C-alpha positions in Angstrom: -104.9 -13.8 3.3 -107.8 -14.3 1.4 -107.9 -16.5 -2.0 -110.6 -16.6 -3.8 -112.5 -19.8 -5.3 -115.6 -18.8 -7.0 -118.3 -15.2 -7.2 -120.0 -17.3 -4.4 -118.1 -18.6 -1.3 -114.2 -17.3 0.0 -111.8 -20.0 1.9 -109.7 -19.0 5.0 -107.2 -19.6 6.6 -107.1 -19.3 10.1 -104.6 -19.9 12.7 -105.1 -21.9 16.2 -103.8 -21.4 19.7 -101.7 -24.4 19.2 -100.4 -22.5 16.1 -101.8 -25.5 13.5 -103.9 -23.8 10.2 -107.5 -24.9 9.1 -110.1 -22.8 6.2 -113.2 -22.7 5.9 -115.4 -22.1 3.1 -117.6 -19.2 3.7 -120.4 -18.2 1.4 -120.4 -14.3 0.0 -123.6 -14.3 0.2 -124.7 -14.2 3.6 -121.1 -15.1 5.8 -121.7 -18.3 6.8 -120.2 -21.5 7.1 -120.5 -24.5 3.9 -117.4 -25.7 4.9 -114.0 -26.9 7.3 -111.7 -28.8 6.4 -111.7 -32.1 9.1 -108.1 -31.9 10.0 -105.8 -28.9 11.6 -102.4 -28.7 9.2 -98.9 -27.9 10.9 -97.7 -25.7 7.7 -100.1 -23.3 6.1 -98.1 -25.4 2.7 -99.8 -28.1 4.0 -103.5 -25.8 4.4 -103.2 -25.2 1.1 -102.7 -28.3 -0.1 -105.8 -29.4 1.1 -107.7 -26.6 -0.1 -106.0 -27.7 -3.1 -107.3 -31.4 -3.3 -110.6 -30.5 -1.8 -111.4 -27.9 -4.8 -109.8 -30.7 -7.5 -112.2 -33.8 -6.0 -115.7 -32.6 -4.7 -116.6 -31.5 -8.6 -117.0 -35.4 -9.4 -117.9 -35.9 -5.5 -121.3 -38.3 -4.8 -124.0 -38.1 -2.8 -125.1 -41.1 -0.4 -128.2 -40.4 1.4 -127.2 -41.7 4.7 -131.2 -40.4 6.2 -132.5 -43.7 3.6 -133.1 -46.7 6.3 
């Protein structure tokens, strides 16, 4: 199942051999992975909630440059 986020990227739900779920976000332009879930989820509902959280909160995320000494 593919859930369109925007015209620029698409979330892909994946299932591990263990049966757990995770997501990746791919660029629609070049097909490269932009982001992926930091953990796996026991249910498809759990992975969908994770995507919803990212959609709701990433817009307001700040940038912390940790390359500066």
